[in-house]
N, C-alpha and C positions, 0 to 999 in steps of 0.2 A: 554492287550491292545488289541482291537477290530481290525480285519482285514477289510480293506477297499473292498467295493463289486465292484468298478468300477477302471480300471486301469487308470493311469495318461495319460492324452492326452494334449499335449501343445496346446494352443490357436494359431490359425492360424493368422499371422500379416498380416493386411489388409493395402493396399496401401492408401496414403492420397487421399480423395474423390475430385474429379475436381471441387467442387464448391469452395474449397479455392484458395488462391492466391498462387504465386510463393513465394520461400524464397526470401529474399531483395538481396542475391548475384546472384539468377537466374533472378530475374527481371532485376537486373544491368546488366548482360550479354547480356540480350535480346536488351538493349539499347545501350549497349556499341559497340557491334561488327558493326553493321550498320553505327553507327556514325564514328568509325575508319575507315571503307571503304569509307566513305563520306569524310574524312579527306584527305586520300591518293590520291583520285581522285581530290580533290581540289587543292592539291600542285603539281600534274602531276605524281605522283608516283603510280598511281591505276593500277589494273590489271583487267583482264576480271571477274576474281572471285569477286573483289570488286563489279563491276557492277551487277554481279548475286546477291550478297548479297543484295545490294539495291532494286533490282528488287523484291526480294522475300519479303523483309520486307514492300516496298510500296503496292505491291500485296495484302499482308495480310490486310494492312490497309484500302485499298479499298473496299474489301470484309467485313471487320468488320464494317466499317462505313454503307455500305449497309445494312448489315444484322441485326446490333443491334442498329443503329443511325438514320435509316430511311432516308439516303442519306443528312444528314444535312452538311456534309463536302465534299459532291462529286466533288465540283469544285476544292478543294485543293487537294484531292487524286487523281483526274485525270490529273490535271496539272503536278504532280510529276511524274506520270506514263508515261505521253506523253515525259516528258524530257528524262526518261530511254530509252523508245522505239525509239526516235529520235537517240540517241546516238548509240544504237545496230543496227539500221538499216544503219546509215552511217558509222559502224565500227571504231568510235572513242570513246576514253576513256576521252574526255574532254566535257565541257559543257559552255554554254554562262552564264552570270550572272544571267539573268533572269531563266534560267534552274536551276542553283544552288540554287536559291532563293526558286524555287518551290520545289526542292528535299528537301531542308532544312525544309520547311514548311510541308511536306508530312513526314519527319521523326519526327518532333514534334507531329505532329497528331497521329501517330503509338505509340509514347511514352506515350501520354496522355491517349489513348484508352487502352493501356497495362497495366496502372495503375487502370483503372476502370473495365475492364472486368474480370470474373473469369476464371480460367484455362480452364473449360469445354466450356465457349464461344470463348476463344482463339483458342482451340483446332479444334472447329467447322469451325472457320474462316479458319483455316490453311489447315483443310481437304478439304474445299470449293476451295481453291487456287491449292491444288494437283489435285482435280478432274477436275478443269478447264483447268490446264497445260496439264493433261493426255488426255484431250477432244481436245485441240488444235494440240498436238503432233499427235493424231490420224488422224485428219484432214490434217494434213500437209503430213504424210506418204501415205494416201489413197486418196489423191486428192480431 
């Protein structure tokens, strides 16, 4: 029997490339969490965390439609964000019927874009939201 010249080196396991989509379960969770928060706010059992969950998802949908859909749905995304901002500024966890409809439309928009965009595009939009929030926080802290 011949001796091997090279020693065995296991192959490195590479992560799934970002150009592929989420698993079905991961995509479902991305849709369900904001929907659950929406329902809790709708029935009056919502918390500040539910409002923040909706704000995060709706901010993401605004940036995603801006960056990848050339502002085709800007009005829908902006109306949903305006409803969230109005509630946060007023310190309330409730919405009017028109605000709830706008938030529902915004979530539907986010879900549809989530189905169409790759993980890389979704990550880019999320990173833009994080940078946007960091910039706003710096402006608040430093006047």
